C-alpha positions as CSV (number, residue, x, y, z in Angstrom):
1,M,31.2,-23.0,-70.1
2,T,31.8,-25.8,-67.3
3,V,33.6,-25.4,-64.2
4,T,36.7,-27.3,-65.6
5,D,36.8,-24.4,-68.3
6,A,36.8,-21.8,-66.2
7,A,40.1,-22.7,-64.6
8,S,41.7,-24.0,-67.5
9,G,45.0,-22.5,-68.4
10,P,46.8,-19.0,-67.3
11,S,45.6,-16.8,-69.5
12,G,43.2,-18.7,-71.9
13,T,43.2,-19.0,-75.4
14,S,40.6,-16.4,-76.5
15,G,43.4,-13.7,-77.1
16,A,41.8,-10.9,-74.8
17,E,44.1,-8.4,-74.1
18,A,44.1,-6.4,-71.0
19,V,42.3,-3.2,-70.2
20,A,44.2,-0.5,-71.9
21,P,45.6,2.0,-69.3
22,S,44.1,4.7,-71.5
23,R,40.6,3.5,-70.2
24,T,38.9,4.5,-67.4
25,V,38.5,2.2,-64.1
26,A,35.7,2.5,-61.8
27,V,36.0,1.2,-58.1
28,I,32.6,0.7,-56.3
29,G,33.1,1.1,-52.5
30,A,35.8,3.2,-50.8
31,G,36.6,1.4,-47.4
32,T,40.2,-0.4,-47.2
33,M,39.8,-2.5,-50.0
34,G,38.1,-0.2,-52.3
35,Q,41.0,2.2,-51.5
36,G,43.8,-0.4,-52.0
37,I,42.5,-1.4,-55.6
38,A,42.0,2.2,-56.8
39,Q,45.6,3.0,-56.0
40,V,46.9,0.0,-57.6
41,A,44.6,0.7,-61.0
42,L,45.9,4.6,-60.5
43,L,49.5,3.6,-60.8
44,A,49.0,1.5,-63.7
45,G,47.9,4.6,-65.4
46,H,44.3,4.4,-65.5
47,R,42.0,7.3,-64.7
48,V,40.3,6.1,-61.8
49,R,36.6,7.3,-60.5
50,L,36.1,6.1,-56.6
51,Y,32.3,6.2,-55.8
52,D,30.7,5.1,-52.8
53,V,26.8,5.3,-51.6
54,A,28.2,7.6,-48.8
55,A,29.6,10.6,-50.4
56,D,31.9,11.5,-47.5
57,Q,33.3,8.3,-47.6
58,A,34.3,8.4,-51.5
59,E,35.7,11.9,-50.2
60,A,38.1,10.1,-47.2
61,G,39.3,7.7,-49.5
62,A,40.4,9.6,-52.1
63,A,42.2,11.5,-49.8
64,T,43.9,8.6,-48.0
65,I,44.7,7.6,-51.2
66,L,46.5,10.7,-52.1
67,T,48.4,10.8,-48.6
68,R,49.7,7.0,-49.2
69,L,51.2,8.5,-52.5
70,E,52.7,11.3,-50.8
71,R,54.2,8.7,-48.4
72,L,55.7,6.8,-51.1
73,V,57.6,9.5,-52.6
74,E,58.8,10.6,-49.2
75,K,60.3,7.0,-49.0
76,G,61.8,7.0,-52.3
77,R,59.4,4.5,-53.9
78,L,57.6,6.9,-55.9
79,D,58.8,10.1,-57.8
80,E,56.8,13.2,-57.6
81,S,55.9,13.7,-61.1
82,T,54.3,10.2,-61.3
83,R,52.4,10.8,-57.8
84,G,51.2,14.3,-59.4
85,A,50.0,12.7,-62.6
86,A,48.0,10.1,-60.5
87,A,46.7,12.7,-58.4
88,L,45.0,14.2,-61.6
89,R,43.7,10.9,-62.8
90,L,41.8,10.1,-59.3
91,E,38.6,11.5,-59.5
92,R,35.3,11.6,-56.7
93,A,32.2,10.3,-58.5
94,T,28.9,11.0,-56.9
95,D,26.3,9.4,-58.9
96,L,26.6,5.8,-60.6
97,A,26.0,7.3,-63.9
98,E,29.3,9.1,-63.8
99,L,30.7,5.6,-64.3
100,A,29.4,5.3,-67.7
101,D,32.6,5.2,-69.7
102,S,34.4,2.6,-67.4
103,A,36.0,-0.2,-69.2
104,L,36.0,-2.1,-66.0
105,V,34.2,-1.7,-62.8
106,V,35.4,-3.1,-59.3
107,E,33.0,-3.7,-56.7
108,A,34.2,-3.6,-53.1
109,V,31.0,-3.0,-51.0
110,V,29.6,-5.0,-48.1
111,E,29.5,-8.7,-48.2
112,R,25.8,-9.1,-48.8
113,L,24.5,-10.7,-52.1
114,S,21.4,-9.0,-52.4
115,V,23.3,-5.6,-52.2
116,K,25.7,-6.5,-54.7
117,Q,22.9,-8.0,-57.3
118,E,21.1,-4.7,-56.9
119,L,24.4,-2.8,-57.3
120,F,25.6,-4.5,-60.4
121,G,21.5,-4.6,-61.8
122,A,21.9,-0.9,-61.8
123,L,25.7,-0.7,-63.5
124,E,24.1,-2.9,-66.4
125,E,21.8,0.1,-67.2
126,I,24.7,2.8,-67.1
127,V,27.8,1.4,-68.7
128,A,28.4,-0.1,-72.0
129,D,28.0,-4.1,-73.2
130,D,31.6,-4.2,-73.3
131,C,32.4,-3.0,-69.7
132,L,34.0,-5.6,-67.4
133,L,32.2,-5.8,-64.5
134,A,34.3,-7.8,-61.6
135,T,33.2,-8.2,-57.7
136,N,36.2,-8.2,-54.8
137,T,34.1,-10.9,-52.9
138,S,36.0,-13.3,-50.8
139,S,32.7,-15.2,-49.6
140,L,29.7,-15.0,-52.0
141,S,29.1,-17.0,-54.9
142,V,30.3,-14.8,-58.5
143,T,27.7,-17.2,-60.0
144,A,25.1,-15.9,-57.3
145,I,25.7,-12.4,-57.8
146,A,25.8,-12.4,-62.1
147,G,22.7,-14.7,-61.9
148,A,20.3,-11.7,-62.7
149,L,22.4,-10.0,-65.0
150,R,21.7,-9.5,-68.7
151,L,24.7,-10.2,-69.6
152,P,26.5,-12.3,-67.2
153,G,29.1,-13.9,-69.3
154,R,31.1,-10.4,-68.9
155,F,31.1,-10.6,-64.8
156,V,34.0,-12.1,-63.3
157,G,35.8,-12.0,-59.7
158,L,38.6,-10.1,-58.9
159,H,39.4,-11.3,-55.4
160,F,42.8,-8.9,-53.9
161,F,44.2,-9.5,-50.8
162,N,44.5,-6.8,-48.0
163,P,46.8,-4.7,-48.3
164,A,45.8,-4.9,-52.0
165,P,48.8,-2.4,-53.2
166,L,51.2,-4.6,-51.1
167,L,50.0,-8.3,-51.5
168,P,50.7,-9.7,-55.0
169,L,47.9,-12.5,-55.3
170,V,44.9,-11.9,-56.9
171,E,42.2,-14.7,-57.4
172,V,40.7,-14.4,-61.0
173,V,37.6,-16.4,-60.5
174,S,35.1,-17.5,-63.2
175,G,31.4,-17.9,-62.6
176,F,29.4,-20.5,-64.0
177,A,28.4,-18.5,-66.9
178,T,31.9,-16.4,-66.8
179,D,33.0,-16.0,-70.7
180,E,36.8,-17.2,-71.5
181,D,37.1,-13.9,-72.9
182,A,36.1,-11.9,-69.8
183,A,38.2,-14.0,-67.7
184,T,41.3,-13.7,-69.9
185,R,40.7,-9.9,-69.9
186,A,40.5,-9.9,-66.2
187,Y,43.7,-12.3,-66.0
188,E,45.7,-9.8,-67.8
189,T,45.0,-6.5,-66.5
190,A,45.5,-8.0,-63.3
191,K,49.2,-9.2,-64.5
192,A,49.5,-5.6,-66.4
193,W,48.9,-4.1,-62.8
194,G,52.0,-5.9,-61.5
195,K,50.1,-8.3,-59.6
196,T,50.5,-12.6,-59.9
197,P,46.8,-13.6,-60.9
198,V,45.7,-17.3,-60.7
199,R,42.5,-18.5,-62.2
200,C,39.8,-20.5,-60.4
201,A,36.6,-21.6,-61.0
202,D,33.6,-20.0,-58.6
203,T,33.7,-22.5,-55.8
204,P,33.3,-21.9,-51.9
205,G,36.7,-20.1,-50.6
206,F,37.9,-20.0,-54.5
207,I,41.7,-21.3,-53.7
208,V,43.4,-19.7,-50.7
209,N,40.3,-19.7,-48.1
210,R,39.1,-23.1,-49.5
211,I,42.8,-25.1,-49.3
212,A,44.0,-23.3,-46.0
213,R,40.9,-24.6,-43.6
214,P,43.1,-27.4,-42.6
215,F,45.8,-25.0,-41.3
216,Y,43.7,-23.8,-38.7
217,A,41.4,-26.8,-38.2
218,E,43.8,-29.2,-37.5
219,A,45.6,-27.3,-34.9
220,L,42.6,-26.9,-33.3
221,R,42.0,-30.4,-33.4
222,V,45.1,-31.2,-31.7
223,Y,44.2,-28.9,-29.2
224,E,40.7,-30.3,-28.6
225,G,42.2,-33.6,-28.4
226,R,44.3,-32.2,-25.5
227,G,47.7,-32.8,-27.9
228,A,48.9,-30.0,-27.0
229,D,48.7,-25.9,-25.6
230,P,48.1,-23.2,-28.6
231,A,51.8,-21.8,-28.0
232,T,53.1,-25.1,-28.5
233,I,51.4,-25.8,-31.6
234,D,52.1,-22.5,-32.9
235,A,55.8,-22.9,-32.2
236,V,55.8,-26.6,-33.6
237,L,54.2,-25.1,-36.9
238,R,56.7,-22.1,-37.3
239,E,60.0,-23.5,-36.1
240,S,59.5,-26.9,-37.5
241,G,56.6,-26.5,-40.3
242,G,58.3,-23.3,-41.8
243,F,55.2,-21.4,-41.1
244,R,55.4,-17.5,-40.7
245,M,53.0,-17.7,-38.0
246,G,51.4,-20.2,-35.8
247,P,47.1,-20.8,-36.7
248,F,46.3,-19.4,-33.0
249,E,48.3,-16.6,-32.9
250,L,47.1,-15.8,-36.9
251,T,43.3,-16.1,-36.1
252,D,43.8,-14.1,-32.8
253,L,45.3,-11.5,-35.7
254,I,42.5,-12.2,-38.3
255,G,39.7,-12.0,-35.9
256,Q,38.5,-15.0,-34.1
257,D,34.9,-13.8,-35.1
258,V,36.3,-13.2,-38.9
259,N,38.0,-16.7,-39.1
260,E,35.3,-18.7,-37.6
261,A,32.9,-17.3,-40.2
262,V,35.0,-18.0,-43.0
263,T,35.5,-21.7,-42.0
264,R,31.5,-21.8,-41.3
265,S,30.8,-20.4,-44.7
266,V,32.8,-22.8,-46.4
267,W,31.5,-26.0,-44.7
268,E,27.8,-24.6,-45.2
269,S,28.7,-24.3,-48.7
270,F,29.9,-27.7,-49.3
271,F,26.7,-28.9,-47.5
272,Q,28.3,-29.9,-44.2
273,D,31.3,-31.8,-45.8
274,P,33.0,-33.1,-42.9
275,K,36.6,-32.0,-44.1
276,F,35.8,-28.6,-43.2
277,T,33.7,-28.8,-39.9
278,P,34.1,-26.0,-37.6
279,S,35.7,-25.9,-34.4
280,L,33.8,-25.8,-31.2
281,A,36.6,-24.9,-29.2
282,Q,36.8,-21.8,-31.4
283,R,32.9,-21.2,-31.4
284,R,33.0,-20.9,-27.9
285,L,35.8,-18.4,-28.0
286,V,34.0,-16.2,-30.1
287,Q,30.8,-16.4,-27.8
288,S,32.9,-15.4,-25.0
289,G,33.9,-12.1,-27.0
290,R,37.4,-13.5,-27.0
291,L,38.2,-12.6,-30.4
292,G,41.6,-11.7,-30.8
293,R,43.9,-8.5,-30.8
294,K,41.1,-6.2,-31.3
295,S,39.7,-7.1,-28.0
296,G,42.7,-7.6,-26.0
297,Q,42.0,-11.5,-25.5
298,G,42.2,-14.4,-27.9
299,W,43.7,-17.4,-27.5
300,F,46.5,-15.4,-26.0
301,P,46.4,-12.0,-24.0
302,Y,47.2,-8.7,-25.4
303,A,46.5,-6.4,-22.4
304,E,49.5,-4.3,-22.1
305,G,51.7,-5.8,-19.1
306,T,50.8,-9.4,-19.8
307,E,53.1,-11.8,-21.1
308,R,52.4,-14.5,-23.5
309,P,52.5,-18.2,-22.7
310,E,55.7,-20.1,-23.7
311,P,55.5,-23.4,-25.8
312,H,56.3,-26.4,-23.9
313,T,60.2,-26.9,-24.2
314,A,61.7,-30.3,-22.9
315,A,64.8,-29.9,-20.5
316,P,68.3,-30.6,-21.7
317,A,69.2,-34.2,-21.9
318,K,72.0,-36.4,-22.8
319,A,72.1,-37.6,-26.3
320,P,73.1,-41.2,-26.7
321,E,76.3,-42.0,-28.5
322,A,75.4,-44.1,-31.1
323,I,71.8,-45.1,-32.9
324,T,71.0,-47.6,-35.6
325,V,68.9,-46.6,-38.2
326,R,66.8,-49.1,-39.9
327,G,65.9,-48.7,-43.8
328,D,65.3,-45.5,-45.4
329,L,63.5,-42.8,-43.1
330,G,61.8,-40.9,-46.1
331,P,61.6,-37.6,-46.1
332,A,63.7,-37.5,-42.5
333,E,66.3,-38.8,-43.8
334,P,68.3,-35.7,-43.9
335,L,68.5,-36.4,-39.9
336,V,71.1,-39.1,-40.2
337,A,73.5,-36.5,-41.7
338,L,72.7,-34.0,-38.7
339,F,73.2,-36.9,-36.3
340,E,76.6,-37.7,-37.5
341,E,77.6,-33.9,-38.0
342,A,76.7,-34.0,-34.2
343,G,79.4,-36.7,-33.2
344,V,76.4,-39.3,-32.9
345,K,77.7,-42.7,-34.3
346,V,74.9,-44.0,-37.1
347,R,75.0,-47.6,-37.7
348,R,72.7,-48.7,-40.8
349,R,70.8,-52.0,-41.1
350,G,68.0,-52.8,-43.0
351,G,64.5,-52.5,-41.6
352,G,61.2,-50.5,-41.5
353,G,62.2,-47.2,-41.4
354,Y,63.0,-46.2,-38.1
355,I,65.9,-45.3,-35.6
356,R,66.5,-47.8,-33.1
357,L,67.6,-45.9,-29.8
358,P,70.5,-47.4,-27.2
359,G,67.7,-48.4,-24.9
360,G,65.5,-50.3,-27.4
361,G,63.0,-47.8,-28.3
362,R,61.9,-46.9,-31.7
363,L,61.9,-43.4,-32.8
364,C,59.6,-43.2,-35.8
365,L,58.3,-40.4,-38.6
366,A,54.8,-39.4,-37.6
367,D,52.3,-41.9,-39.9
368,G,49.0,-41.3,-38.1
369,E,49.2,-43.9,-35.5
370,T,49.8,-43.6,-31.8
371,S,52.3,-44.9,-29.7
372,F,50.1,-46.7,-27.0
373,E,49.1,-49.0,-29.9
374,F,52.3,-51.0,-29.6
375,Y,51.8,-52.4,-26.7
376,E,55.3,-54.7,-26.3
377,Q,57.2,-52.0,-27.9
378,E,58.7,-48.5,-27.1
379,I,57.6,-46.2,-29.9
380,I,58.4,-42.7,-29.9
381,Y,57.1,-40.4,-32.8
382,F,59.0,-37.1,-34.3
383,D,57.2,-35.0,-36.3
384,L,57.2,-33.9,-40.2
385,A,59.6,-30.9,-40.6
386,L,59.6,-28.7,-43.8
387,D,63.7,-28.7,-43.7
388,Y,65.0,-30.8,-40.7
389,A,68.1,-28.8,-41.4
390,A,66.6,-25.8,-40.7
391,A,64.2,-26.5,-37.9
392,T,64.9,-25.2,-35.0
393,R,62.6,-27.3,-32.8
394,I,60.8,-30.7,-33.4
395,A,58.1,-32.3,-31.4
396,V,57.9,-35.9,-30.1
397,S,55.1,-38.0,-28.5
398,T,54.8,-41.5,-26.7
399,A,52.7,-43.5,-24.9
400,A,52.4,-42.8,-21.0
401,S,53.9,-46.6,-20.8
402,T,57.1,-45.7,-22.3
403,S,59.9,-45.8,-20.2
404,P,61.4,-41.9,-19.1
405,E,64.7,-43.3,-20.0
406,S,63.8,-44.2,-23.9
407,L,61.7,-40.3,-23.9
408,Q,65.2,-38.6,-22.6
409,E,67.4,-40.3,-25.6
410,A,65.2,-39.1,-28.1
411,I,64.7,-35.6,-26.8
412,G,68.7,-36.0,-26.1
413,L,69.2,-37.0,-29.8
414,F,67.4,-34.0,-31.0
415,Q,68.9,-31.6,-28.6
416,V,72.7,-32.3,-29.6
417,T,71.6,-31.3,-33.4
418,G,70.6,-27.7,-31.9
419,K,66.6,-28.1,-31.8
420,R,64.8,-27.5,-29.2
421,V,61.9,-30.4,-28.2
422,S,58.5,-30.0,-27.4
423,V,56.8,-33.2,-26.5
424,I,53.1,-33.5,-26.8
425,E,50.6,-36.1,-26.2
426,D,50.0,-39.3,-28.2
427,V,48.0,-37.9,-30.7
428,P,47.5,-39.5,-34.5
429,G,49.6,-37.7,-37.0
430,M,50.9,-35.6,-34.6
431,I,50.8,-31.5,-35.7
432,V,53.0,-30.8,-38.8
433,A,52.1,-34.1,-40.4
434,R,48.8,-34.0,-40.1
435,T,48.6,-30.4,-41.2
436,V,50.7,-31.0,-44.7
437,A,48.8,-34.1,-45.1
438,M,45.6,-32.5,-45.0
439,L,46.2,-29.4,-46.9
440,A,47.8,-31.6,-49.6
441,D,44.6,-33.6,-49.7
442,V,42.5,-30.5,-49.9
443,A,44.7,-29.2,-52.8
444,A,44.8,-32.2,-54.7
445,D,40.8,-32.9,-54.5
446,A,40.6,-29.3,-55.6
447,V,42.9,-29.7,-58.6
448,D,41.0,-32.9,-59.7
449,R,37.6,-31.0,-59.6
450,G,38.7,-28.3,-61.9
451,V,39.0,-25.7,-59.5
452,A,42.5,-24.4,-60.3
453,S,45.5,-26.0,-61.8
454,A,48.4,-27.2,-59.5
455,E,50.5,-24.3,-60.4
456,D,47.9,-22.0,-59.4
457,V,47.1,-23.5,-56.4
458,D,50.9,-23.7,-55.0
459,T,51.2,-20.3,-55.8
460,A,48.1,-18.9,-54.6
461,M,48.9,-20.6,-51.0
462,K,52.5,-19.2,-51.0
463,L,51.9,-15.7,-52.2
464,G,48.1,-15.4,-50.6
465,V,48.9,-16.6,-46.9
466,N,52.7,-16.9,-47.0
467,Y,53.3,-21.1,-46.7
468,P,56.8,-22.0,-47.0
469,A,55.9,-24.3,-49.6
470,G,52.9,-25.2,-52.0
471,P,50.4,-28.1,-50.4
472,L,51.1,-30.0,-53.6
473,E,54.6,-29.3,-53.8
474,W,55.5,-29.9,-50.2
475,A,53.5,-33.7,-50.6
476,S,55.6,-34.4,-53.7
477,K,58.7,-34.1,-51.6
478,V,57.2,-36.2,-48.9
479,G,55.5,-38.6,-51.0
480,F,51.6,-39.0,-51.7
481,R,51.8,-42.3,-51.2
482,R,53.0,-41.4,-47.4
483,I,50.3,-38.7,-47.3
484,C,47.9,-41.1,-48.4
485,D,48.6,-43.7,-46.1
486,L,48.6,-41.4,-43.2
487,L,45.6,-40.0,-44.1
488,G,44.0,-43.6,-44.0
489,E,45.4,-44.4,-40.8
490,L,43.6,-41.2,-39.2
491,H,40.5,-42.0,-41.1
492,E,41.0,-45.6,-39.0
493,R,41.2,-43.6,-35.6
494,Y,38.6,-40.7,-36.6
495,P,36.1,-43.0,-38.9
496,T,34.1,-39.7,-39.6
497,G,34.9,-38.8,-43.0
498,R,37.3,-36.0,-42.7
499,Y,40.4,-37.8,-43.0
500,A,39.5,-40.0,-46.0
501,P,42.1,-39.5,-48.5
502,S,40.1,-37.9,-52.0
503,L,40.5,-39.7,-55.1
504,G,42.8,-37.0,-56.4
505,T,45.4,-38.2,-53.1
506,V,44.8,-41.7,-53.9
507,R,45.8,-41.2,-57.7
508,R,48.8,-39.5,-56.7
509,G,50.0,-42.2,-54.5
510,C,49.5,-45.1,-56.9
511,D,51.1,-43.1,-59.6
512,E,54.2,-42.9,-57.5
513,N,53.9,-46.6,-57.0
514,G,53.5,-47.5,-60.4
515,G,50.0,-48.0,-60.3
516,S,50.1,-50.4,-57.6
């Protein structure tokens, strides 16, 4: 089997079916994730045996599951007869030998390769040869875990997201030796359990943790370049980009140590590819013990009585009475109607795609260049938005030499449409534009390398990390040629290889232009 084969098709062509509800499912590891997976399998109708090397942990885990089921009944989400039947199907195993009749074993133990290899080696001597073996690892190689097994073809990754009973996404990961039947059976089982499975090959970070890296990394790059403070960056990505949480508040919630460790693991697994380079600023935060909510301080304070810093928001400015739109504004074209609805007179002229302000300044959509490079022109950049009509905040940036009058005209123009304005420093690609470009680039590269299908990539990012749009879906609306050009400009200004467009991005950009 090739790596590409591992990600081909949503359910394969093998005809393999889901593990029947009449068959036993074993879950090894009674921590939070193991409990969640056991609950999902239990409510799907399986007899579930929960095992943990610590017998008291298995007992406590089973008790927690039963308590959760009772709460579901209290909330009207589960009927009493279903709860009672599920409770009777939940068993605590005190020895691995009790898992002998399992049709599926899912492991959710400590993330150490040697521990998982030893566990599955022991299981192979207990379960039948047709038992499907699965790991819930989020950071280790499925191929490496299965490497010492007698029958590595039946081994697969089933990566649930926490909390497993609530989050729909499951990454079904095929190792290098995984048989198509095994991957399809795992996929169909997750689907039968009410989950939304996506298939991917065994690659560092799988789909979500691989493709999500730029969401954190670009925000940290803007911060390290003194482009804006964390509160402002978060606000722009939420209120303009449409993301549910900003990267700084999200990493505080995840834990800075956890997030930084995942980034470092992906970077090292890709042989220190510059696209995944960790942040020195985040490393210093971890070293200082500021791990986020769990320590009471991360990028933001969480101690009782402390206040979160507010994002930078420009003071009210007067909107220009008329503007001239030169050419097509591309993905920012919806702004024209918003300006007109707000009472601004709009004149259309031919040109290179920008807004001419009354004072002579040019208002341009972020393209990877900087305002200070245009010595004889007043260039003011504005950031990309997921939906300009729905956006409540817009970021603008300009050179220090730009006149205050031109900047005020730009601020007032956006404010008259009801949007808050954040003025950031003159950084290439601003905030949302460079983030979306990098997400799209990493996603396109993953698809072209056979990691997963484009559909599964977009599904995974929307369900796994609540992105407002799949990165490939968003890039298609913005235009891959524009994405490619923006990355090219960033690469010219940061020639480390980090921003060099992948072949997948370049190819899609050329396809949009008829191969030119």
